N, C-alpha and C positions, 0 to 999 in steps of 0.2 A: 538511642536511635541507630538502627543498622539498615539503611535503605537497600544496600546490595543484598543482604541476607533476605530481606522482604521480597526483593525482585526474584531471587533464587527460589524462594518458596512458591511464589506465583508461577514461575516457569516450571518448576517441578510438578505442580498440580496439573498444569495444562499439557505437559510434554511427556512425562514418564508414566507408564502404566502402573497400576497398583501392584502388578506382579514383578516389578523391577527388584532385583536382589540388592542387598545393602552395598555390595561392591559396585554394581551398576550405578546406583544413586551417588556413591562417593566419586566415581569416575566422572560422571556427568557434572556433578557439582564443581569438581576441579576444573573441568573444561569451561564451564560457565564463568567461573571467577578468573581464569586465565584470559578469556575473551574480554571480560570487563576491565581487567588491568591493562590489556593492550589498548583498548579504546581510551582509557584514562591517559596512558602515555602519549597517544596520538593527540589527544586534546591538549595536554601540556605542551607538546611541541608546537601545536598551532597557535598557542598563546605567545610564543616567542618570536613570531614573524609579523609582518605588516598586516593590517586589516584585509587588504586585497589578497595577499597570499594566503591568509587564514581562510578566507571565504572560498578560494580556489581549492585549498586543501580539503575543506569540508565537502565541497561538491564532488571531488574525486572519490572520497570515502563513501559518500552517499551512492554514487553510481556503482561502485564496487559491491556494496551491500545489496543494492537492488538487483544487480546481475546475479549475485549468489542466490538470492531468494527466488529469482525467476528460473534458475536452472537446477535447483535442488530436485533430485530424483529423475533428471533427464540425462541423456547421453552427453550433454554439454557441461554437466556439473564438474567443476574443478578444471575445466579446459578453457574457459573464457574469462 
């Protein structure tokens, strides 16, 4: 069982065009796994603190991710 690989394959089907070169696929796969690893590390850190701090930590991350999603492709991307 390789859930991250399965998630990558799903993301690849939905996000990359069929015309993506092997190098582009490899680059995007690496970025996908780097992001997944970063989230794993954040999750591990959140488990080391109190429940209240962990909940606050998750709320902060959720707000940041929602802001990213809301600003992708706009002049605010990477500025807020």
